[in-house]
N, C-alpha and C positions, 0 to 999 in steps of 0.2 A: 540509435537507442536514445530514449528520452532521459535527460539528466535533470529535468525540472521537478520530478516527483519529490526528491528530498527538500527542495525549496518550498513546495506546496505544503508538505507535512510540517516543516519548520514554521512557516508563516501562520498556519492554522494553530499550531501549539502556542505560538507567541500571542496571537489574538485571544485565544481562550484564557490565557494566563492573566490578561489585563482585567482590571476591574470594570464591570459593566457600567456604562454611562449612557443611559437612555437607549433609544432605538439604534443609534450609531453602532454600538457594540454588536447588537444582534445582526445588523446588516453586514458588518465586517465578518462575523462568524459564518453567515450564510454564503458570502462571497468566497471565503476561504474554503468552505466545503465544496462549492462549485468548482473552484480551481483544483482542488484535490481530486475530484471526480474526473475532470478532464485529463489530468496528468496520469491518473491510474488507468484510464482507458488507453492512453498512449503507451503506457508501460505494458499493458496486456497485449497490445498489438506487437510491441517489440519482442516480447518474450514468448507468446503463444503462436504468433503468426508464422507463416511458412518461412523457413530459414531463420527463425527467431532463436533466441538464446536457449530455450528449452529443447528445441529440435537438435541443436548442436550438442547440448549436454547428453541427450539420449543417444546420439550417434557416437559420441566419444566415451561415454561412461554409462552404458545401459543399466548397470547395477543400481543407478540412482533414480530409476523410473518411479519408485514410490515417493521419493522426495519431490520430483517434478509434479507428480499428481497432487501432492499436498499443496504445493504452491498454486496450482491451477484452482484447487478448491478454495484457497485463501482469496483468490481474485473474485470468485463468485460470491463468497460470503461478504467481502468488503463492499462490493458493488451493490449487493442486496441491502446492506445497511445504509449505504449512501442513498439508494432509491427510496428507502423507508424513512426519510428524514422527517423529523417532527415539524408540525406547522409552525410558521413564524409569527402568526398573529392570532390570538395573543400568545405570547411566548413565556414559558416558565424558564427564566434565566438559568436556574440551577439544573434543570433538566437538559437544556440545550448545552450547557457547559459539560455536563457528564457525558452526554452523547458524543459531542465533538472530541472530548478527551479519549473516549473509548476508540473512536476512529483513528486518532493519532497513534494510540498504542497498538492497534491492530496492524496498521500500515507499517509502523516501525518494526514490529515483530516479524512481519512478512519480509521486509527488506533484509533483516538479519538472517532469517532462514534461507533466503535466496543467496546471500553472500556466503553463508556456510556451505550451501550446496555447490556453488561455483568453486570454492576453495577445495572441497572434497573432490570435485571432478578434475581439477587442473593442477592442484598443488599437493595432493596426497600421493606419496610413493607407495605403491602396493608391493614393491619388491620385484626382483627379476623372476622371469618364468623359470620353473623347475629345474 
């Protein structure tokens, strides 16, 4: 399982929070977005792939299928947003900052929903059978 996704999200958030100083800032944001995309693709392979985390959750807690489906839909939406990145030349810094912040928020929210799903699958006591 990839543990680099949180680092990519944090790195992009930190870069976006910096004051823009010429083209260097724009290039750092673009590099951060590219790193985020690579790590998200690895995350998708780890979670959606055969034997991945979602298959295990569905096997162990089939009641959570709607939550798993919502996470899969998150992946598609976030990847679509990454693929629809704004052009970098010429770049409206405010637009790029807002777009990148939105990506950070979407991925962070997705990670929280995933953690909540895993907690519900493996840490929630539903009581003893009848």
